[in-house]
All heavy atoms as a GROMACS GRO file, in nm:
protein
  562
    1MET      N    1   1.142   2.466   1.088
    1MET     CA    2   1.032   2.371   1.088
    1MET      C    3   0.986   2.344   1.230
    1MET      O    4   1.064   2.346   1.323
    1MET     CB    5   1.077   2.240   1.026
    1MET     CG    6   1.094   2.245   0.878
    1MET     SD    7   1.114   2.079   0.818
    1MET     CE    8   1.179   2.116   0.660
    2GLY      N    9   0.859   2.315   1.242
    2GLY     CA   10   0.804   2.285   1.373
    2GLY      C   11   0.822   2.140   1.409
    2GLY      O   12   0.862   2.057   1.328
    3ALA      N   13   0.795   2.110   1.533
    3ALA     CA   14   0.808   1.973   1.580
    3ALA      C   15   0.677   1.928   1.642
    3ALA      O   16   0.606   2.005   1.705
    3ALA     CB   17   0.919   1.964   1.683
    4ILE      N   18   0.644   1.801   1.624
    4ILE     CA   19   0.524   1.743   1.684
    4ILE      C   20   0.565   1.681   1.817
    4ILE      O   21   0.660   1.603   1.823
    4ILE     CB   22   0.465   1.634   1.594
    4ILE    CG1   23   0.414   1.694   1.465
    4ILE    CG2   24   0.354   1.559   1.665
    4ILE    CD1   25   0.361   1.592   1.368
    5PRO      N   26   0.496   1.716   1.926
    5PRO     CA   27   0.525   1.648   2.052
    5PRO      C   28   0.495   1.499   2.035
    5PRO      O   29   0.387   1.461   1.991
    5PRO     CB   30   0.429   1.712   2.152
    5PRO     CG   31   0.371   1.830   2.086
    5PRO     CD   32   0.392   1.816   1.939
    6PHE      N   33   0.590   1.416   2.069
    6PHE     CA   34   0.578   1.274   2.041
    6PHE      C   35   0.622   1.195   2.163
    6PHE      O   36   0.735   1.210   2.209
    6PHE     CB   37   0.665   1.241   1.919
    6PHE     CG   38   0.640   1.107   1.860
    6PHE    CD1   39   0.528   1.085   1.781
    6PHE    CD2   40   0.726   1.002   1.881
    6PHE    CE1   41   0.504   0.962   1.725
    6PHE    CE2   42   0.703   0.879   1.827
    6PHE     CZ   43   0.592   0.858   1.748
    7ASP      N   44   0.535   1.112   2.219
    7ASP     CA   45   0.564   1.033   2.338
    7ASP      C   46   0.624   0.899   2.296
    7ASP      O   47   0.552   0.803   2.267
    7ASP     CB   48   0.436   1.015   2.419
    7ASP     CG   49   0.462   0.952   2.555
    7ASP    OD1   50   0.578   0.915   2.582
    7ASP    OD2   51   0.366   0.941   2.632
    8THR      N   52   0.757   0.894   2.294
    8THR     CA   53   0.824   0.771   2.250
    8THR      C   54   0.806   0.658   2.351
    8THR      O   55   0.799   0.541   2.313
    8THR     CB   56   0.974   0.796   2.227
    8THR    OG1   57   1.032   0.849   2.346
    8THR    CG2   58   0.995   0.893   2.113
    9LEU      N   59   0.799   0.692   2.478
    9LEU     CA   60   0.783   0.588   2.581
    9LEU      C   61   0.648   0.518   2.566
    9LEU      O   62   0.639   0.395   2.575
    9LEU     CB   63   0.796   0.651   2.720
    9LEU     CG   64   0.794   0.555   2.838
    9LEU    CD1   65   0.909   0.456   2.827
    9LEU    CD2   66   0.803   0.632   2.968
   10LYS      N   67   0.543   0.594   2.540
   10LYS     CA   68   0.410   0.537   2.522
   10LYS      C   69   0.405   0.449   2.397
   10LYS      O   70   0.349   0.339   2.399
   10LYS     CB   71   0.307   0.649   2.511
   10LYS     CG   72   0.164   0.601   2.504
   10LYS     CD   73   0.069   0.719   2.505
   10LYS     CE   74  -0.075   0.676   2.495
   10LYS     NZ   75  -0.168   0.789   2.495
   11LEU      N   76   0.467   0.496   2.288
   11LEU     CA   77   0.471   0.416   2.164
   11LEU      C   78   0.550   0.288   2.185
   11LEU      O   79   0.507   0.180   2.142
   11LEU     CB   80   0.530   0.497   2.049
   11LEU     CG   81   0.547   0.420   1.918
   11LEU    CD1   82   0.413   0.372   1.864
   11LEU    CD2   83   0.619   0.504   1.816
   12ALA      N   84   0.664   0.298   2.250
   12ALA     CA   85   0.745   0.178   2.275
   12ALA      C   86   0.668   0.076   2.359
   12ALA      O   87   0.672  -0.044   2.331
   12ALA     CB   88   0.876   0.216   2.344
   13GLY      N   89   0.594   0.125   2.459
   13GLY     CA   90   0.513   0.035   2.542
   13GLY      C   91   0.404  -0.033   2.460
   13GLY      O   92   0.380  -0.153   2.475
   14ALA      N   93   0.340   0.044   2.373
   14ALA     CA   94   0.234  -0.015   2.289
   14ALA      C   95   0.292  -0.117   2.192
   14ALA      O   96   0.231  -0.222   2.168
   14ALA     CB   97   0.162   0.096   2.213
   15LEU      N   98   0.409  -0.089   2.138
   15LEU     CA   99   0.472  -0.185   2.046
   15LEU      C  100   0.509  -0.313   2.118
   15LEU      O  101   0.497  -0.422   2.062
   15LEU     CB  102   0.595  -0.123   1.980
   15LEU     CG  103   0.569  -0.013   1.877
   15LEU    CD1  104   0.699   0.053   1.835
   15LEU    CD2  105   0.496  -0.068   1.757
   16ARG      N  106   0.556  -0.302   2.240
   16ARG     CA  107   0.592  -0.422   2.318
   16ARG      C  108   0.468  -0.504   2.350
   16ARG      O  109   0.467  -0.626   2.337
   16ARG     CB  110   0.664  -0.383   2.446
   16ARG     CG  111   0.810  -0.347   2.426
   16ARG     CD  112   0.885  -0.340   2.559
   16ARG     NE  113   0.820  -0.255   2.658
   16ARG     CZ  114   0.844  -0.124   2.673
   16ARG    NH1  115   0.930  -0.063   2.593
   16ARG    NH2  116   0.782  -0.055   2.766
   17GLU      N  117   0.362  -0.437   2.394
   17GLU     CA  118   0.242  -0.508   2.438
   17GLU      C  119   0.158  -0.561   2.323
   17GLU      O  120   0.118  -0.678   2.323
   17GLU     CB  121   0.156  -0.416   2.524
   17GLU     CG  122   0.217  -0.381   2.658
   17GLU     CD  123   0.135  -0.278   2.734
   17GLU    OE1  124   0.017  -0.258   2.699
   17GLU    OE2  125   0.190  -0.219   2.828
   18LYS      N  126   0.131  -0.476   2.225
   18LYS     CA  127   0.036  -0.512   2.121
   18LYS      C  128   0.100  -0.581   2.001
   18LYS      O  129   0.038  -0.666   1.938
   18LYS     CB  130  -0.040  -0.388   2.074
   18LYS     CG  131  -0.125  -0.328   2.185
   18LYS     CD  132  -0.198  -0.205   2.140
   18LYS     CE  133  -0.276  -0.147   2.257
   18LYS     NZ  134  -0.342  -0.023   2.222
   19ALA      N  135   0.224  -0.544   1.968
   19ALA     CA  136   0.287  -0.602   1.850
   19ALA      C  137   0.395  -0.704   1.886
   19ALA      O  138   0.462  -0.756   1.796
   19ALA     CB  139   0.347  -0.490   1.765
   20GLN      N  140   0.413  -0.727   2.015
   20GLN     CA  141   0.510  -0.825   2.064
   20GLN      C  142   0.653  -0.795   2.018
   20GLN      O  143   0.730  -0.886   1.987
   20GLN     CB  144   0.469  -0.967   2.019
   20GLN     CG  145   0.330  -1.009   2.062
   20GLN     CD  146   0.312  -1.008   2.213
   20GLN    OE1  147   0.398  -1.052   2.286
   20GLN    NE2  148   0.199  -0.955   2.258
   21PHE      N  149   0.688  -0.666   2.014
   21PHE     CA  150   0.825  -0.627   1.982
   21PHE      C  151   0.912  -0.652   2.105
   21PHE      O  152   0.865  -0.647   2.218
   21PHE     CB  153   0.832  -0.478   1.948
   21PHE     CG  154   0.796  -0.444   1.807
   21PHE    CD1  155   0.694  -0.509   1.739
   21PHE    CD2  156   0.862  -0.343   1.739
   21PHE    CE1  157   0.660  -0.476   1.610
   21PHE    CE2  158   0.828  -0.309   1.610
   21PHE     CZ  159   0.727  -0.375   1.545
   22THR      N  160   1.040  -0.676   2.082
   22THR     CA  161   1.134  -0.681   2.194
   22THR      C  162   1.154  -0.537   2.242
   22THR      O  163   1.129  -0.442   2.167
   22THR     CB  164   1.269  -0.740   2.150
   22THR    OG1  165   1.331  -0.651   2.057
   22THR    CG2  166   1.254  -0.879   2.089
   23PRO      N  167   1.200  -0.519   2.365
   23PRO     CA  168   1.222  -0.382   2.414
   23PRO      C  169   1.317  -0.301   2.324
   23PRO      O  170   1.295  -0.182   2.300
   23PRO     CB  171   1.281  -0.402   2.553
   23PRO     CG  172   1.226  -0.533   2.597
   23PRO     CD  173   1.219  -0.617   2.472
   24GLU      N  174   1.421  -0.366   2.272
   24GLU     CA  175   1.516  -0.296   2.185
   24GLU      C  176   1.450  -0.253   2.054
   24GLU      O  177   1.472  -0.143   2.005
   24GLU     CB  178   1.638  -0.385   2.156
   24GLU     CG  179   1.724  -0.415   2.276
   24GLU     CD  180   1.669  -0.528   2.361
   24GLU    OE1  181   1.585  -0.608   2.313
   24GLU    OE2  182   1.708  -0.535   2.479
   25GLN      N  183   1.370  -0.343   1.996
   25GLN     CA  184   1.300  -0.311   1.871
   25GLN      C  185   1.201  -0.197   1.894
   25GLN      O  186   1.194  -0.104   1.814
   25GLN     CB  187   1.225  -0.432   1.818
   25GLN     CG  188   1.311  -0.541   1.763
   25GLN     CD  189   1.227  -0.665   1.727
   25GLN    OE1  190   1.128  -0.696   1.793
   25GLN    NE2  191   1.268  -0.733   1.621
   26ALA      N  192   1.125  -0.204   2.001
   26ALA     CA  193   1.024  -0.103   2.029
   26ALA      C  194   1.088   0.034   2.049
   26ALA      O  195   1.041   0.135   1.994
   26ALA     CB  196   0.944  -0.142   2.153
   27GLU      N  197   1.197   0.039   2.124
   27GLU     CA  198   1.264   0.167   2.146
   27GLU      C  199   1.325   0.221   2.017
   27GLU      O  200   1.321   0.341   1.990
   27GLU     CB  201   1.372   0.151   2.253
   27GLU     CG  202   1.315   0.130   2.392
   27GLU     CD  203   1.421   0.094   2.495
   27GLU    OE1  204   1.542   0.109   2.464
   27GLU    OE2  205   1.384   0.052   2.606
   28GLY      N  206   1.381   0.132   1.936
   28GLY     CA  207   1.439   0.175   1.808
   28GLY      C  208   1.335   0.233   1.714
   28GLY      O  209   1.357   0.339   1.653
   29VAL      N  210   1.222   0.167   1.702
   29VAL     CA  211   1.116   0.216   1.615
   29VAL      C  212   1.060   0.348   1.667
   29VAL      O  213   1.039   0.443   1.591
   29VAL     CB  214   1.002   0.110   1.602
   29VAL    CG1  215   0.881   0.170   1.533
   29VAL    CG2  216   1.053  -0.012   1.527
   30ALA      N  217   1.038   0.358   1.797
   30ALA     CA  218   0.984   0.481   1.856
   30ALA      C  219   1.081   0.597   1.834
   30ALA      O  220   1.039   0.708   1.798
   30ALA     CB  221   0.956   0.460   2.004
   31ASP      N  222   1.210   0.573   1.855
   31ASP     CA  223   1.309   0.680   1.834
   31ASP      C  224   1.317   0.720   1.688
   31ASP      O  225   1.330   0.838   1.656
   31ASP     CB  226   1.447   0.635   1.883
   31ASP     CG  227   1.455   0.629   2.035
   31ASP    OD1  228   1.371   0.693   2.101
   31ASP    OD2  229   1.544   0.558   2.086
   32ALA      N  230   1.309   0.623   1.597
   32ALA     CA  231   1.316   0.654   1.454
   32ALA      C  232   1.195   0.737   1.411
   32ALA      O  233   1.209   0.835   1.336
   32ALA     CB  234   1.322   0.525   1.373
   33LEU      N  235   1.077   0.700   1.457
   33LEU     CA  236   0.957   0.777   1.422
   33LEU      C  237   0.962   0.918   1.482
   33LEU      O  238   0.924   1.015   1.416
   33LEU     CB  239   0.831   0.705   1.469
   33LEU     CG  240   0.791   0.584   1.386
   33LEU    CD1  241   0.672   0.513   1.451
   33LEU    CD2  242   0.757   0.625   1.245
   34ALA      N  243   1.008   0.930   1.604
   34ALA     CA  244   1.018   1.061   1.667
   34ALA      C  245   1.115   1.149   1.589
   34ALA      O  246   1.087   1.267   1.565
   34ALA     CB  247   1.064   1.048   1.812
   35GLY      N  248   1.226   1.093   1.545
   35GLY     CA  249   1.322   1.168   1.465
   35GLY      C  250   1.265   1.210   1.332
   35GLY      O  251   1.286   1.323   1.286
   36ALA      N  252   1.189   1.123   1.270
   36ALA     CA  253   1.128   1.156   1.140
   36ALA      C  254   1.026   1.267   1.155
   36ALA      O  255   1.019   1.358   1.072
   36ALA     CB  256   1.063   1.031   1.080
   37PHE      N  257   0.946   1.261   1.260
   37PHE     CA  258   0.846   1.366   1.281
   37PHE      C  259   0.911   1.499   1.314
   37PHE      O  260   0.862   1.604   1.277
   37PHE     CB  261   0.748   1.327   1.392
   37PHE     CG  262   0.647   1.225   1.351
   37PHE    CD1  263   0.608   1.126   1.439
   37PHE    CD2  264   0.589   1.227   1.226
   37PHE    CE1  265   0.514   1.031   1.403
   37PHE    CE2  266   0.495   1.134   1.188
   37PHE     CZ  267   0.457   1.035   1.277
   38GLN      N  268   1.022   1.497   1.385
   38GLN     CA  269   1.092   1.620   1.421
   38GLN      C  270   1.151   1.687   1.298
   38GLN      O  271   1.154   1.808   1.288
   38GLN     CB  272   1.205   1.591   1.520
   38GLN     CG  273   1.159   1.528   1.650
   38GLN     CD  274   1.131   1.628   1.758
   38GLN    OE1  275   1.184   1.736   1.757
   38GLN    NE2  276   1.044   1.593   1.850
   39ASP      N  277   1.197   1.609   1.201
   39ASP     CA  278   1.266   1.663   1.085
   39ASP      C  279   1.175   1.698   0.969
   39ASP      O  280   1.211   1.779   0.885
   39ASP     CB  281   1.370   1.562   1.034
   39ASP     CG  282   1.482   1.540   1.135
   39ASP    OD1  283   1.501   1.627   1.221
   39ASP    OD2  284   1.548   1.435   1.128
   40ARG      N  285   1.059   1.641   0.959
   40ARG     CA  286   0.980   1.650   0.837
   40ARG      C  287   0.854   1.737   0.847
   40ARG      O  288   0.782   1.748   0.751
   40ARG     CB  289   0.936   1.511   0.794
   40ARG     CG  290   1.049   1.414   0.777
   40ARG     CD  291   1.112   1.429   0.644
   40ARG     NE  292   1.212   1.326   0.628
   40ARG     CZ  293   1.327   1.344   0.570
   40ARG    NH1  294   1.356   1.461   0.519
   40ARG    NH2  295   1.414   1.247   0.559
   41VAL      N  296   0.826   1.797   0.959
   41VAL     CA  297   0.702   1.870   0.976
   41VAL      C  298   0.720   2.014   0.928
   41VAL      O  299   0.812   2.084   0.969
   41VAL     CB  300   0.657   1.869   1.124
   41VAL    CG1  301   0.533   1.952   1.143
   41VAL    CG2  302   0.633   1.725   1.168
   42ALA      N  303   0.633   2.057   0.839
   42ALA     CA  304   0.639   2.194   0.788
   42ALA      C  305   0.555   2.285   0.877
   42ALA      O  306   0.444   2.251   0.915
   42ALA     CB  307   0.586   2.199   0.645
   43ALA      N  308   0.610   2.401   0.906
   43ALA     CA  309   0.536   2.500   0.985
   43ALA      C  310   0.461   2.593   0.891
   43ALA      O  311   0.481   2.591   0.768
   43ALA     CB  312   0.633   2.579   1.072
   44LYS      N  313   0.376   2.676   0.947
   44LYS     CA  314   0.297   2.769   0.868
   44LYS      C  315   0.388   2.863   0.788
   44LYS      O  316   0.359   2.897   0.674
   44LYS     CB  317   0.204   2.847   0.960
   44LYS     CG  318   0.101   2.929   0.889
   44LYS     CD  319   0.004   2.991   0.987
   44LYS     CE  320  -0.105   3.064   0.916
   44LYS     NZ  321  -0.200   3.124   1.010
   45ASP      N  322   0.498   2.904   0.847
   45ASP     CA  323   0.591   2.994   0.780
   45ASP      C  324   0.656   2.928   0.658
   45ASP      O  325   0.692   2.996   0.562
   45ASP     CB  326   0.701   3.040   0.876
   45ASP     CG  327   0.646   3.126   0.989
   45ASP    OD1  328   0.536   3.183   0.972
   45ASP    OD2  329   0.712   3.135   1.094
   46ASP      N  330   0.674   2.796   0.662
   46ASP     CA  331   0.736   2.725   0.550
   46ASP      C  332   0.645   2.725   0.427
   46ASP      O  333   0.693   2.707   0.315
   46ASP     CB  334   0.766   2.581   0.588
   46ASP     CG  335   0.868   2.571   0.700
   46ASP    OD1  336   0.953   2.662   0.710
   46ASP    OD2  337   0.861   2.475   0.779
   47LEU      N  338   0.517   2.744   0.446
   47LEU     CA  339   0.422   2.740   0.334
   47LEU      C  340   0.396   2.878   0.274
   47LEU      O  341   0.331   2.888   0.170
   47LEU     CB  342   0.291   2.678   0.381
   47LEU     CG  343   0.302   2.537   0.438
   47LEU    CD1  344   0.168   2.492   0.489
   47LEU    CD2  345   0.356   2.441   0.335
   48ALA      N  346   0.445   2.984   0.336
   48ALA     CA  347   0.417   3.120   0.290
   48ALA      C  348   0.480   3.147   0.154
   48ALA      O  349   0.416   3.204   0.065
   48ALA     CB  350   0.464   3.221   0.392
   49LEU      N  351   0.606   3.110   0.134
   49LEU     CA  352   0.676   3.138   0.008
   49LEU      C  353   0.613   3.065  -0.111
   49LEU      O  354   0.587   3.128  -0.214
   49LEU     CB  355   0.824   3.105   0.020
   49LEU     CG  356   0.910   3.141  -0.100
   49LEU    CD1  357   0.903   3.291  -0.130
   49LEU    CD2  358   1.054   3.099  -0.076
   50PRO      N  359   0.584   2.934  -0.103
   50PRO     CA  360   0.516   2.870  -0.215
   50PRO      C  361   0.380   2.931  -0.245
   50PRO      O  362   0.340   2.942  -0.361
   50PRO     CB  363   0.502   2.724  -0.171
   50PRO     CG  364   0.610   2.704  -0.072
   50PRO     CD  365   0.626   2.835  -0.003
   51GLU      N  366   0.308   2.973  -0.143
   51GLU     CA  367   0.179   3.036  -0.164
   51GLU      C  368   0.196   3.168  -0.239
   51GLU      O  369   0.120   3.199  -0.331
   51GLU     CB  370   0.110   3.061  -0.030
   51GLU     CG  371  -0.027   3.124  -0.043
   51GLU     CD  372  -0.091   3.151   0.093
   51GLU    OE1  373  -0.031   3.115   0.196
   51GLU    OE2  374  -0.201   3.207   0.093
   52GLN      N  375   0.298   3.244  -0.203
   52GLN     CA  376   0.324   3.371  -0.270
   52GLN      C  377   0.362   3.347  -0.416
   52GLN      O  378   0.316   3.418  -0.506
   52GLN     CB  379   0.436   3.445  -0.198
   52GLN     CG  380   0.468   3.580  -0.257
   52GLN     CD  381   0.584   3.648  -0.184
   52GLN    OE1  382   0.657   3.585  -0.109
   52GLN    NE2  383   0.600   3.776  -0.209
   53ARG      N  384   0.446   3.248  -0.442
   53ARG     CA  385   0.486   3.217  -0.580
   53ARG      C  386   0.366   3.175  -0.664
   53ARG      O  387   0.354   3.214  -0.780
   53ARG     CB  388   0.591   3.106  -0.579
   53ARG     CG  389   0.725   3.149  -0.531
   53ARG     CD  390   0.823   3.035  -0.538
   53ARG     NE  391   0.953   3.075  -0.490
   53ARG     CZ  392   1.049   2.991  -0.463
   53ARG    NH1  393   1.030   2.861  -0.480
   53ARG    NH2  394   1.165   3.034  -0.418
   54LEU      N  395   0.278   3.095  -0.605
   54LEU     CA  396   0.159   3.050  -0.677
   54LEU      C  397   0.068   3.168  -0.710
   54LEU      O  398   0.014   3.177  -0.821
   54LEU     CB  399   0.084   2.947  -0.594
   54LEU     CG  400  -0.039   2.884  -0.658
   54LEU    CD1  401  -0.002   2.812  -0.786
   54LEU    CD2  402  -0.105   2.788  -0.562
   55THR      N  403   0.054   3.261  -0.617
   55THR     CA  404  -0.028   3.379  -0.640
   55THR      C  405   0.028   3.463  -0.755
   55THR      O  406  -0.045   3.510  -0.843
   55THR     CB  407  -0.036   3.465  -0.512
   55THR    OG1  408  -0.091   3.385  -0.408
   55THR    CG2  409  -0.122   3.588  -0.533
   56ILE      N  410   0.160   3.478  -0.758
   56ILE     CA  411   0.224   3.555  -0.865
   56ILE      C  412   0.206   3.486  -1.000
   56ILE      O  413   0.176   3.550  -1.101
   56ILE     CB  414   0.373   3.577  -0.833
   56ILE    CG1  415   0.386   3.672  -0.713
   56ILE    CG2  416   0.449   3.630  -0.954
   56ILE    CD1  417   0.526   3.683  -0.658
   57LYS      N  418   0.220   3.354  -1.004
   57LYS     CA  419   0.203   3.280  -1.130
   57LYS      C  420   0.060   3.291  -1.182
   57LYS      O  421   0.037   3.311  -1.301
   57LYS     CB  422   0.240   3.133  -1.112
   57LYS     CG  423   0.389   3.110  -1.107
   57LYS     CD  424   0.420   2.962  -1.097
   57LYS     CE  425   0.570   2.941  -1.090
   57LYS     NZ  426   0.605   2.799  -1.084
   58ILE      N  427  -0.037   3.276  -1.093
   58ILE     CA  428  -0.177   3.286  -1.135
   58ILE      C  429  -0.207   3.427  -1.185
   58ILE      O  430  -0.277   3.446  -1.285
   58ILE     CB  431  -0.271   3.245  -1.020
   58ILE    CG1  432  -0.258   3.094  -0.996
   58ILE    CG2  433  -0.416   3.281  -1.052
   58ILE    CD1  434  -0.334   3.044  -0.876
   59GLY      N  435  -0.154   3.528  -1.116
   59GLY     CA  436  -0.174   3.666  -1.160
   59GLY      C  437  -0.112   3.690  -1.297
   59GLY      O  438  -0.172   3.756  -1.383
   60GLY      N  439   0.005   3.635  -1.320
   60GLY     CA  440   0.070   3.647  -1.451
   60GLY      C  441  -0.011   3.581  -1.561
   60GLY      O  442  -0.026   3.635  -1.671
   61MET      N  443  -0.064   3.463  -1.532
   61MET     CA  444  -0.145   3.394  -1.632
   61MET      C  445  -0.273   3.472  -1.662
   61MET      O  446  -0.318   3.476  -1.777
   61MET     CB  447  -0.179   3.253  -1.585
   61MET     CG  448  -0.062   3.158  -1.586
   61MET     SD  449  -0.103   2.986  -1.553
   61MET     CE  450  -0.153   2.992  -1.383
   62LEU      N  451  -0.330   3.534  -1.562
   62LEU     CA  452  -0.450   3.615  -1.582
   62LEU      C  453  -0.421   3.736  -1.670
   62LEU      O  454  -0.500   3.768  -1.761
   62LEU     CB  455  -0.505   3.659  -1.446
   62LEU     CG  456  -0.637   3.735  -1.447
   62LEU    CD1  457  -0.747   3.647  -1.506
   62LEU    CD2  458  -0.675   3.778  -1.307
   63VAL      N  459  -0.307   3.801  -1.648
   63VAL     CA  460  -0.269   3.916  -1.731
   63VAL      C  461  -0.249   3.872  -1.876
   63VAL      O  462  -0.296   3.940  -1.969
   63VAL     CB  463  -0.141   3.982  -1.674
   63VAL    CG1  464  -0.082   4.081  -1.773
   63VAL    CG2  465  -0.172   4.051  -1.542
   64VAL      N  466  -0.183   3.760  -1.897
   64VAL     CA  467  -0.161   3.710  -2.033
   64VAL      C  468  -0.294   3.674  -2.099
   64VAL      O  469  -0.317   3.707  -2.216
   64VAL     CB  470  -0.066   3.588  -2.031
   64VAL    CG1  471  -0.063   3.519  -2.166
   64VAL    CG2  472   0.074   3.631  -1.990
   65ALA      N  473  -0.384   3.610  -2.025
   65ALA     CA  474  -0.514   3.573  -2.082
   65ALA      C  475  -0.594   3.696  -2.122
   65ALA      O  476  -0.655   3.698  -2.231
   65ALA     CB  477  -0.592   3.489  -1.981
   66VAL      N  478  -0.593   3.799  -2.040
   66VAL     CA  479  -0.665   3.922  -2.074
   66VAL      C  480  -0.601   3.987  -2.197
   66VAL      O  481  -0.672   4.036  -2.286
   66VAL     CB  482  -0.667   4.019  -1.953
   66VAL    CG1  483  -0.715   4.157  -1.994
   66VAL    CG2  484  -0.754   3.963  -1.842
   67GLY      N  485  -0.469   3.985  -2.206
   67GLY     CA  486  -0.401   4.041  -2.323
   67GLY      C  487  -0.436   3.966  -2.450
   67GLY      O  488  -0.461   4.028  -2.555
   68VAL      N  489  -0.439   3.835  -2.444
   68VAL     CA  490  -0.474   3.755  -2.561
   68VAL      C  491  -0.619   3.781  -2.602
   68VAL      O  492  -0.649   3.797  -2.721
   68VAL     CB  493  -0.449   3.605  -2.534
   68VAL    CG1  494  -0.510   3.517  -2.641
   68VAL    CG2  495  -0.301   3.577  -2.520
   69LEU      N  496  -0.709   3.785  -2.507
   69LEU     CA  497  -0.849   3.812  -2.539
   69LEU      C  498  -0.867   3.951  -2.600
   69LEU      O  499  -0.944   3.968  -2.696
   69LEU     CB  500  -0.936   3.798  -2.415
   69LEU     CG  501  -0.962   3.654  -2.369
   69LEU    CD1  502  -1.039   3.654  -2.237
   69LEU    CD2  503  -1.038   3.576  -2.474
   70THR      N  504  -0.796   4.049  -2.547
   70THR     CA  505  -0.804   4.184  -2.602
   70THR      C  506  -0.753   4.187  -2.746
   70THR      O  507  -0.814   4.249  -2.834
   70THR     CB  508  -0.723   4.282  -2.515
   70THR    OG1  509  -0.771   4.275  -2.380
   70THR    CG2  510  -0.733   4.424  -2.565
   71ALA      N  511  -0.642   4.120  -2.771
   71ALA     CA  512  -0.587   4.116  -2.906
   71ALA      C  513  -0.683   4.045  -3.002
   71ALA      O  514  -0.701   4.090  -3.116
   71ALA     CB  515  -0.452   4.044  -2.904
   72LEU      N  516  -0.744   3.937  -2.958
   72LEU     CA  517  -0.840   3.865  -3.043
   72LEU      C  518  -0.963   3.951  -3.074
   72LEU      O  519  -1.014   3.951  -3.186
   72LEU     CB  520  -0.882   3.734  -2.977
   72LEU     CG  521  -0.780   3.622  -2.981
   72LEU    CD1  522  -0.829   3.503  -2.899
   72LEU    CD2  523  -0.752   3.578  -3.123
   73LEU      N  524  -1.010   4.023  -2.973
   73LEU     CA  525  -1.127   4.112  -2.996
   73LEU      C  526  -1.092   4.223  -3.094
   73LEU      O  527  -1.176   4.260  -3.179
   73LEU     CB  528  -1.176   4.169  -2.864
   73LEU     CG  529  -1.251   4.071  -2.774
   73LEU    CD1  530  -1.284   4.136  -2.639
   73LEU    CD2  531  -1.378   4.022  -2.840
   74LYS      N  532  -0.973   4.277  -3.089
   74LYS     CA  533  -0.932   4.382  -3.182
   74LYS      C  534  -0.917   4.323  -3.323
   74LYS      O  535  -0.947   4.388  -3.422
   74LYS     CB  536  -0.801   4.446  -3.140
   74LYS     CG  537  -0.817   4.544  -3.026
   74LYS     CD  538  -0.689   4.617  -3.000
   74LYS     CE  539  -0.711   4.721  -2.890
   74LYS     NZ  540  -0.592   4.801  -2.865
   75LEU      N  541  -0.869   4.200  -3.329
   75LEU     CA  542  -0.851   4.135  -3.459
   75LEU      C  543  -0.985   4.105  -3.525
   75LEU      O  544  -1.000   4.118  -3.647
   75LEU     CB  545  -0.774   4.005  -3.438
   75LEU     CG  546  -0.694   3.950  -3.554
   75LEU    CD1  547  -0.583   4.047  -3.592
   75LEU    CD2  548  -0.636   3.816  -3.519
   76ILE      N  549  -1.083   4.065  -3.446
   76ILE     CA  550  -1.214   4.031  -3.497
   76ILE      C  551  -1.291   4.156  -3.539
   76ILE      O  552  -1.362   4.157  -3.639
   76ILE     CB  553  -1.296   3.951  -3.393
   76ILE    CG1  554  -1.230   3.815  -3.372
   76ILE    CG2  555  -1.440   3.934  -3.436
   76ILE    CD1  556  -1.292   3.735  -3.260
   77SER      N  557  -1.278   4.266  -3.463
   77SER     CA  558  -1.356   4.387  -3.489
   77SER      C  559  -1.309   4.460  -3.612
   77SER      O  560  -1.218   4.484  -3.662
   77SER     CB  561  -1.348   4.482  -3.371
   77SER     OG  562  -1.402   4.420  -3.258
   0.00000   0.00000   0.00000
């Protein structure tokens, strides 16, 4: 997984100034958010396998639909 560059010092400063957090609270929140962003970001490579699976499923459904339509046309004729 990829990581988002995250400026914890800038966030902690903003939390202290604008939200009136204590220095300990601001640093804790900034570190927690930085950790969450580092662990949860999906990279382009992480999305390749689900995309491939979806393509295969759609292709399978298309084959089944064509088969059903062909069978119905033969039944009607």
